[in-house]
ZAVEXRO-710355 format. One record per residue (C-alpha): residue number from 0; chain; x, y, z. Coordinates in Angstrom, 1 decimal. Example, Ala and Ser with C-alpha at 12.3 -4.5 7.8 and 13.67 -1.06 7.14 Angstrom:
# ZAVEXRO-710355
+-----+-------+--------+--------+--------+
:  nr : kette :     xx :     yy :     zz :
+-----+-------+--------+--------+--------+
:   0 :     A :   12.3 :   -4.5 :    7.8 :
:   1 :     A :   13.7 :   -1.1 :    7.1 :
+-----+-------+--------+--------+--------+
# end
This chain:
# ZAVEXRO-710355
+-----+-------+--------+--------+--------+
:  nr : kette :     xx :     yy :     zz :
+-----+-------+--------+--------+--------+
:   0 :     A :  -45.1 :  -27.6 :    6.6 :
:   1 :     A :  -45.9 :  -25.4 :    9.8 :
:   2 :     A :  -42.9 :  -27.1 :   11.5 :
:   3 :     A :  -40.4 :  -26.3 :    8.5 :
:   4 :     A :  -41.6 :  -22.7 :    8.4 :
:   5 :     A :  -40.8 :  -22.7 :   11.8 :
:   6 :     A :  -37.5 :  -23.9 :   11.6 :
:   7 :     A :  -36.9 :  -21.4 :    8.7 :
:   8 :     A :  -37.8 :  -18.7 :   11.0 :
:   9 :     A :  -35.9 :  -19.5 :   13.8 :
:  10 :     A :  -32.6 :  -20.1 :   11.5 :
:  11 :     A :  -33.4 :  -16.8 :    9.8 :
:  12 :     A :  -33.8 :  -14.7 :   13.2 :
:  13 :     A :  -30.2 :  -16.9 :   14.6 :
:  14 :     A :  -28.4 :  -15.8 :   11.3 :
:  15 :     A :  -29.6 :  -12.2 :   11.7 :
:  16 :     A :  -28.6 :  -11.9 :   15.4 :
:  17 :     A :  -25.2 :  -13.3 :   14.7 :
:  18 :     A :  -24.8 :  -10.8 :   11.9 :
:  19 :     A :  -25.6 :   -7.9 :   14.2 :
:  20 :     A :  -23.0 :   -9.6 :   16.6 :
:  21 :     A :  -20.4 :   -9.5 :   14.0 :
:  22 :     A :  -21.1 :   -5.7 :   13.0 :
:  23 :     A :  -20.9 :   -4.9 :   16.7 :
:  24 :     A :  -17.6 :   -6.8 :   16.9 :
:  25 :     A :  -16.2 :   -5.2 :   13.9 :
:  26 :     A :  -17.2 :   -1.7 :   15.0 :
:  27 :     A :  -15.4 :   -2.4 :   18.4 :
:  28 :     A :  -12.4 :   -3.5 :   16.9 :
:  29 :     A :  -12.3 :   -0.5 :   14.5 :
:  30 :     A :  -13.0 :    2.1 :   17.4 :
:  31 :     A :  -16.0 :    3.5 :   15.6 :
:  32 :     A :  -18.7 :    2.9 :   18.1 :
:  33 :     A :  -20.2 :    6.3 :   18.3 :
:  34 :     A :  -19.9 :    9.8 :   17.2 :
:  35 :     A :  -16.6 :   11.5 :   16.9 :
:  36 :     A :  -14.8 :   15.0 :   16.7 :
:  37 :     A :  -12.1 :   15.4 :   14.0 :
:  38 :     A :   -8.5 :   16.9 :   14.8 :
:  39 :     A :   -5.5 :   17.6 :   12.4 :
:  40 :     A :   -1.9 :   17.1 :   13.0 :
:  41 :     A :    1.2 :   17.3 :   11.0 :
:  42 :     A :    4.2 :   14.9 :   11.2 :
:  43 :     A :    7.3 :   14.7 :   10.0 :
:  44 :     A :    7.5 :   11.0 :    9.8 :
:  45 :     A :    4.4 :    8.5 :    9.5 :
:  46 :     A :    6.3 :    5.3 :    9.7 :
:  47 :     A :    3.9 :    2.6 :   10.3 :
:  48 :     A :    1.1 :    4.8 :   10.7 :
:  49 :     A :   -2.0 :    4.2 :    8.5 :
:  50 :     A :   -5.9 :    4.5 :    8.1 :
:  51 :     A :   -7.3 :    2.7 :   11.5 :
:  52 :     A :   -4.0 :    3.3 :   13.4 :
:  53 :     A :   -5.3 :    3.8 :   17.0 :
:  54 :     A :   -5.1 :    7.3 :   18.4 :
:  55 :     A :   -4.6 :    7.3 :   22.3 :
:  56 :     A :   -4.8 :   10.4 :   24.9 :
:  57 :     A :   -1.7 :    9.6 :   27.6 :
:  58 :     A :   -2.0 :    6.1 :   26.7 :
:  59 :     A :   -5.7 :    5.6 :   26.7 :
:  60 :     A :   -7.5 :    4.6 :   23.1 :
:  61 :     A :   -9.9 :    7.3 :   22.3 :
:  62 :     A :   -9.9 :    7.3 :   18.2 :
:  63 :     A :   -8.2 :    6.3 :   15.1 :
:  64 :     A :   -6.5 :    7.8 :   12.2 :
:  65 :     A :   -8.9 :    8.6 :    9.3 :
:  66 :     A :   -6.6 :    9.6 :    6.6 :
:  67 :     A :   -2.8 :   10.8 :    6.0 :
:  68 :     A :   -2.2 :   13.2 :    3.0 :
:  69 :     A :    1.5 :   14.2 :    2.3 :
:  70 :     A :    2.5 :   17.9 :    1.8 :
:  71 :     A :    5.4 :   19.5 :    0.2 :
:  72 :     A :    6.7 :   23.0 :    1.2 :
:  73 :     A :    9.9 :   24.9 :    1.5 :
:  74 :     A :   11.7 :   21.5 :    0.1 :
:  75 :     A :   10.5 :   19.4 :    2.8 :
:  76 :     A :    7.7 :   16.7 :    3.0 :
:  77 :     A :    5.5 :   16.7 :    5.7 :
:  78 :     A :    2.3 :   14.5 :    6.5 :
:  79 :     A :   -1.0 :   16.0 :    7.2 :
:  80 :     A :   -3.1 :   13.3 :    9.3 :
:  81 :     A :   -6.6 :   13.5 :   10.1 :
:  82 :     A :   -7.7 :   12.1 :   13.7 :
:  83 :     A :  -11.2 :   11.0 :   14.6 :
:  84 :     A :  -11.3 :   11.3 :   18.7 :
:  85 :     A :  -14.4 :   10.4 :   20.7 :
:  86 :     A :  -16.9 :   13.0 :   20.8 :
:  87 :     A :  -16.3 :   15.8 :   23.2 :
:  88 :     A :  -13.0 :   14.3 :   24.4 :
:  89 :     A :  -11.2 :   17.2 :   26.5 :
:  90 :     A :   -8.0 :   18.2 :   24.5 :
:  91 :     A :   -6.4 :   20.8 :   26.5 :
:  92 :     A :   -4.2 :   23.5 :   24.4 :
:  93 :     A :   -0.7 :   23.1 :   24.2 :
:  94 :     A :   -1.1 :   19.1 :   23.8 :
:  95 :     A :    1.2 :   17.7 :   21.4 :
:  96 :     A :    0.7 :   14.8 :   18.9 :
:  97 :     A :    3.5 :   12.1 :   18.0 :
:  98 :     A :    3.8 :    8.6 :   16.8 :
:  99 :     A :    4.8 :    6.3 :   19.8 :
: 100 :     A :    4.9 :    2.6 :   20.5 :
: 101 :     A :    3.9 :    1.3 :   24.4 :
: 102 :     A :    6.7 :   -1.5 :   23.8 :
: 103 :     A :    9.3 :   -2.8 :   21.2 :
: 104 :     A :    6.6 :   -5.2 :   19.9 :
: 105 :     A :    3.8 :   -3.0 :   20.5 :
: 106 :     A :    1.5 :   -1.6 :   17.7 :
: 107 :     A :    2.4 :    2.0 :   16.4 :
: 108 :     A :    0.0 :    4.6 :   17.7 :
: 109 :     A :   -0.7 :    8.2 :   17.3 :
: 110 :     A :   -0.3 :    9.2 :   21.1 :
: 111 :     A :   -1.4 :   12.8 :   22.2 :
: 112 :     A :    0.4 :   14.3 :   25.2 :
: 113 :     A :   -2.3 :   16.5 :   27.2 :
: 114 :     A :   -1.4 :   20.1 :   27.6 :
: 115 :     A :   -1.5 :   22.1 :   31.2 :
: 116 :     A :   -4.0 :   24.8 :   29.7 :
: 117 :     A :   -7.4 :   25.1 :   31.4 :
: 118 :     A :   -8.4 :   26.0 :   27.9 :
: 119 :     A :   -9.8 :   23.0 :   25.9 :
: 120 :     A :   -9.0 :   22.8 :   21.9 :
: 121 :     A :  -12.5 :   22.9 :   19.7 :
: 122 :     A :  -13.4 :   20.1 :   17.1 :
: 123 :     A :  -11.5 :   20.7 :   13.9 :
: 124 :     A :   -8.6 :   22.5 :   15.5 :
: 125 :     A :   -5.0 :   21.6 :   15.0 :
: 126 :     A :   -2.7 :   19.6 :   17.4 :
: 127 :     A :    1.1 :   20.5 :   17.1 :
: 128 :     A :    2.9 :   17.6 :   16.0 :
: 129 :     A :    6.2 :   16.3 :   17.4 :
: 130 :     A :    9.0 :   13.9 :   16.8 :
: 131 :     A :    8.6 :   10.1 :   17.2 :
: 132 :     A :    8.6 :    9.0 :   20.7 :
: 133 :     A :    9.6 :    4.9 :   20.1 :
: 134 :     A :   13.2 :    3.6 :   20.4 :
: 135 :     A :   13.0 :    2.2 :   16.6 :
: 136 :     A :   12.4 :    6.1 :   15.4 :
: 137 :     A :   15.2 :    7.2 :   17.8 :
: 138 :     A :   17.6 :    4.5 :   16.5 :
: 139 :     A :   16.7 :    5.4 :   13.0 :
: 140 :     A :   17.6 :    9.1 :   13.3 :
: 141 :     A :   20.7 :    8.2 :   15.4 :
: 142 :     A :   21.8 :    5.9 :   12.5 :
: 143 :     A :   21.2 :    8.6 :    9.8 :
: 144 :     A :   23.2 :   11.0 :   11.7 :
: 145 :     A :   25.9 :    8.8 :   12.2 :
: 146 :     A :   26.1 :    7.9 :    8.5 :
: 147 :     A :   26.4 :   11.6 :    7.9 :
: 148 :     A :   29.0 :   11.8 :   10.7 :
: 149 :     A :   30.7 :    9.3 :    9.0 :
: 150 :     A :   30.4 :   10.6 :    5.3 :
: 151 :     A :   31.2 :   14.4 :    6.2 :
: 152 :     A :   33.4 :   14.2 :    9.1 :
: 153 :     A :   35.6 :   11.1 :    9.7 :
: 154 :     A :   36.0 :   10.1 :    6.3 :
: 155 :     A :   37.6 :   13.6 :    5.5 :
: 156 :     A :   39.3 :   13.7 :    8.7 :
: 157 :     A :   40.9 :   10.4 :    8.1 :
: 158 :     A :   42.1 :   11.3 :    4.9 :
: 159 :     A :   43.6 :   14.4 :    6.1 :
: 160 :     A :   45.3 :   12.5 :    8.7 :
: 161 :     A :   46.9 :   10.1 :    6.2 :
: 162 :     A :   47.9 :   13.1 :    4.3 :
: 163 :     A :   49.8 :   14.6 :    7.3 :
: 164 :     A :   51.3 :   11.3 :    8.3 :
: 165 :     A :   52.8 :   10.8 :    5.0 :
: 166 :     A :   54.0 :   14.2 :    4.8 :
: 167 :     A :   55.9 :   13.9 :    8.3 :
: 168 :     A :   57.1 :   10.7 :    7.5 :
: 169 :     A :   58.7 :   12.2 :    4.4 :
: 170 :     A :   60.2 :   14.8 :    6.2 :
: 171 :     A :   61.4 :   12.6 :    9.4 :
: 172 :     A :   63.0 :   10.3 :    6.7 :
: 173 :     A :   65.3 :   12.9 :    5.1 :
: 174 :     A :   65.7 :   15.0 :    8.2 :
: 175 :     A :   65.7 :   12.4 :   11.1 :
: 176 :     A :   69.6 :   11.4 :   10.9 :
: 177 :     A :   70.8 :   15.1 :   10.9 :
: 178 :     A :   68.4 :   15.7 :   14.2 :
: 179 :     A :   69.3 :   12.6 :   15.9 :
: 180 :     A :   73.1 :   13.6 :   15.3 :
: 181 :     A :   72.5 :   16.7 :   16.7 :
: 182 :     A :   70.6 :   15.4 :   19.8 :
: 183 :     A :   73.6 :   13.1 :   20.2 :
: 184 :     A :   76.1 :   16.1 :   20.2 :
: 185 :     A :   74.0 :   18.0 :   22.9 :
: 186 :     A :   73.9 :   15.2 :   25.0 :
: 187 :     A :   77.3 :   14.4 :   25.0 :
: 188 :     A :   77.9 :   18.2 :   25.6 :
: 189 :     A :   75.6 :   18.0 :   28.5 :
: 190 :     A :   76.9 :   15.1 :   29.7 :
: 191 :     A :   80.6 :   16.9 :   30.1 :
: 192 :     A :   79.1 :   19.9 :   31.5 :
: 193 :     A :   76.7 :   18.8 :   33.9 :
: 194 :     A :   79.4 :   18.2 :   36.7 :
: 195 :     A :   80.6 :   21.4 :   36.3 :
: 196 :     A :   77.5 :   23.2 :   36.4 :
: 197 :     A :   76.1 :   21.4 :   39.4 :
: 198 :     A :   79.4 :   22.3 :   41.3 :
: 199 :     A :   79.0 :   26.3 :   40.1 :
: 200 :     A :   75.4 :   26.2 :   41.4 :
: 201 :     A :   76.2 :   24.6 :   44.6 :
: 202 :     A :   78.6 :   27.0 :   45.4 :
: 203 :     A :   76.6 :   30.0 :   44.4 :
: 204 :     A :   73.9 :   28.5 :   46.7 :
: 205 :     A :   76.6 :   28.5 :   49.5 :
: 206 :     A :   77.7 :   32.1 :   48.7 :
: 207 :     A :   74.1 :   32.9 :   49.0 :
: 208 :     A :   73.6 :   31.2 :   52.2 :
: 209 :     A :   76.6 :   32.9 :   53.9 :
: 210 :     A :   76.6 :   36.3 :   52.5 :
: 211 :     A :   72.6 :   37.1 :   52.4 :
: 212 :     A :   71.1 :   34.5 :   55.0 :
: 213 :     A :   72.9 :   35.6 :   58.4 :
: 214 :     A :   71.3 :   37.3 :   61.5 :
: 215 :     A :   72.5 :   40.7 :   60.6 :
: 216 :     A :   70.4 :   40.6 :   57.3 :
: 217 :     A :   67.6 :   39.0 :   58.9 :
: 218 :     A :   67.7 :   41.9 :   61.6 :
: 219 :     A :   67.7 :   44.6 :   59.0 :
: 220 :     A :   64.7 :   42.9 :   57.3 :
: 221 :     A :   62.7 :   42.9 :   60.6 :
: 222 :     A :   63.9 :   46.6 :   61.2 :
: 223 :     A :   62.8 :   47.5 :   57.7 :
: 224 :     A :   59.4 :   45.7 :   58.3 :
: 225 :     A :   59.1 :   47.5 :   61.4 :
: 226 :     A :   59.6 :   50.9 :   59.6 :
: 227 :     A :   57.2 :   50.2 :   57.1 :
: 228 :     A :   54.4 :   49.6 :   59.6 :
: 229 :     A :   55.2 :   52.6 :   61.6 :
: 230 :     A :   55.0 :   54.5 :   58.1 :
: 231 :     A :   51.8 :   52.7 :   57.3 :
: 232 :     A :   50.6 :   54.0 :   60.8 :
: 233 :     A :   51.8 :   57.7 :   60.2 :
: 234 :     A :   50.1 :   57.7 :   56.5 :
: 235 :     A :   46.7 :   56.6 :   58.4 :
: 236 :     A :   47.0 :   59.4 :   60.6 :
: 237 :     A :   47.9 :   62.1 :   57.9 :
: 238 :     A :   45.1 :   60.6 :   55.8 :
: 239 :     A :   42.9 :   61.6 :   58.7 :
: 240 :     A :   44.4 :   64.9 :   59.2 :
: 241 :     A :   43.7 :   65.6 :   55.4 :
: 242 :     A :   40.2 :   64.3 :   55.6 :
: 243 :     A :   39.6 :   66.8 :   58.4 :
: 244 :     A :   41.4 :   69.8 :   56.6 :
: 245 :     A :   39.0 :   69.1 :   53.3 :
: 246 :     A :   36.1 :   69.0 :   55.8 :
: 247 :     A :   37.0 :   72.3 :   57.1 :
: 248 :     A :   37.4 :   73.8 :   53.7 :
: 249 :     A :   34.1 :   72.3 :   52.8 :
: 250 :     A :   32.7 :   74.0 :   55.6 :
: 251 :     A :   34.5 :   77.4 :   54.9 :
: 252 :     A :   33.3 :   77.4 :   51.3 :
: 253 :     A :   29.7 :   76.7 :   52.5 :
: 254 :     A :   30.0 :   79.3 :   54.9 :
: 255 :     A :   31.7 :   82.3 :   52.9 :
: 256 :     A :   29.8 :   81.0 :   49.6 :
: 257 :     A :   27.4 :   84.4 :   49.3 :
: 258 :     A :   30.4 :   86.7 :   50.1 :
: 259 :     A :   32.6 :   84.6 :   47.5 :
: 260 :     A :   29.6 :   85.0 :   44.8 :
: 261 :     A :   29.5 :   88.8 :   45.7 :
: 262 :     A :   33.0 :   89.4 :   45.5 :
: 263 :     A :   32.9 :   87.6 :   41.9 :
: 264 :     A :   30.1 :   89.9 :   40.7 :
: 265 :     A :   32.0 :   92.9 :   42.2 :
: 266 :     A :   34.9 :   91.5 :   40.4 :
: 267 :     A :   32.9 :   91.0 :   37.0 :
: 268 :     A :   31.2 :   94.7 :   37.5 :
: 269 :     A :   34.9 :   96.1 :   37.5 :
: 270 :     A :   36.3 :   94.3 :   34.7 :
: 271 :     A :   33.2 :   95.4 :   32.6 :
: 272 :     A :   33.9 :   99.0 :   33.4 :
: 273 :     A :   37.4 :   98.6 :   32.6 :
: 274 :     A :   36.7 :   97.3 :   29.3 :
: 275 :     A :   34.2 :  100.2 :   28.5 :
: 276 :     A :   36.8 :  102.5 :   29.1 :
: 277 :     A :   39.8 :  100.6 :   28.1 :
: 278 :     A :   40.0 :  103.0 :   24.7 :
: 279 :     A :   40.3 :  106.0 :   26.3 :
: 280 :     A :   42.9 :  104.9 :   29.2 :
: 281 :     A :   44.7 :  103.5 :   26.4 :
: 282 :     A :   44.6 :  106.7 :   24.2 :
: 283 :     A :   45.6 :  109.0 :   27.7 :
: 284 :     A :   48.3 :  106.5 :   28.0 :
: 285 :     A :   49.7 :  106.9 :   24.8 :
: 286 :     A :   49.6 :  110.9 :   25.0 :
: 287 :     A :   51.3 :  110.7 :   28.0 :
: 288 :     A :   54.0 :  108.5 :   26.6 :
: 289 :     A :   54.6 :  110.9 :   23.9 :
: 290 :     A :   55.0 :  113.7 :   26.4 :
: 291 :     A :   57.7 :  111.9 :   28.4 :
: 292 :     A :   59.5 :  110.8 :   25.3 :
: 293 :     A :   59.2 :  114.5 :   24.3 :
: 294 :     A :   60.6 :  115.7 :   27.6 :
: 295 :     A :   63.2 :  113.2 :   27.6 :
: 296 :     A :   64.6 :  114.7 :   24.3 :
: 297 :     A :   64.6 :  118.2 :   25.5 :
: 298 :     A :   66.6 :  117.1 :   28.9 :
: 299 :     A :   68.9 :  115.5 :   26.3 :
: 300 :     A :   69.4 :  118.4 :   24.3 :
: 301 :     A :   69.4 :  121.2 :   27.0 :
: 302 :     A :   69.4 :  119.9 :   30.5 :
: 303 :     A :   68.9 :  123.3 :   32.0 :
: 304 :     A :   65.2 :  123.3 :   31.0 :
: 305 :     A :   64.9 :  121.8 :   34.5 :
: 306 :     A :   66.1 :  125.3 :   36.0 :
: 307 :     A :   65.4 :  128.0 :   33.5 :
: 308 :     A :   62.9 :  126.6 :   31.1 :
: 309 :     A :   64.6 :  128.6 :   28.4 :
: 310 :     A :   65.2 :  126.9 :   25.0 :
: 311 :     A :   68.5 :  126.6 :   24.0 :
: 312 :     A :   70.4 :  129.0 :   21.4 :
: 313 :     A :   70.9 :  128.3 :   17.9 :
: 314 :     A :   74.6 :  128.0 :   18.3 :
: 315 :     A :   74.7 :  126.0 :   21.2 :
: 316 :     A :   76.8 :  122.6 :   21.4 :
: 317 :     A :   74.9 :  119.9 :   20.0 :
: 318 :     A :   72.8 :  121.8 :   17.7 :
: 319 :     A :   74.2 :  121.0 :   14.3 :
+-----+-------+--------+--------+--------+
# end
């Protein structure tokens, strides 16, 4: 009886030990072997991501996905992914979380690309999400873009080209015979006139060669170039002289500046005096002009006024 109880105890202990080992293996497989910190990220696409998906930091497994919550805002759907990471695992600010796969047949993970900041994110912080970093996601995006390009760009372009080709074909069908006939007439005319045109061009070339390109004209051109060079040298000398004159004028102005300023002040004072007395001067000039007019009138009536100064008689000639 004692042996039976001993066997039961041994078997029970073995079962308990195996059960503990099984629980430990399960914990290792799930990645939940200790305390964790929670972080949050937002992704636009969570293809193949689910509860228990591994979370890696630069390729090293540091946790798993705890939950995925879809969100709808501004007409777009995004996913709030809750990550559990090993406790006290350093994640710098500026890190980016994205869906990635280490190989074509490898399982999808949420990989955290570490930032370069010296400051670490506290637990519960949000890690910015980035686009998927695996070849299948890139191919899916490319396929979508190609489909959009095909529907919105290539098909309308081909339709427009077909319409233009049909229109051009109709125009050519109607006008091609006339165009070909005109081309034939033009080519025949050119074939007829080409020898004469060639002869005229050769004749003109020979005339230019004999009339313009000769030693006398070459000598004249050389002389003209020499004259231009001499003129340029003279202009440079004149420029130097003008510069020296300007420098002298500047010095003269600087030297006589006080004198000129004093002269301007005197001229201003004189003009102010004239402006103040202009009314009396004008009045005196007006009186003087009247006296001169009166004296001229008396001379016309009696020139003897200059000699005797007597008034003319009443019956003198000219008094009517």
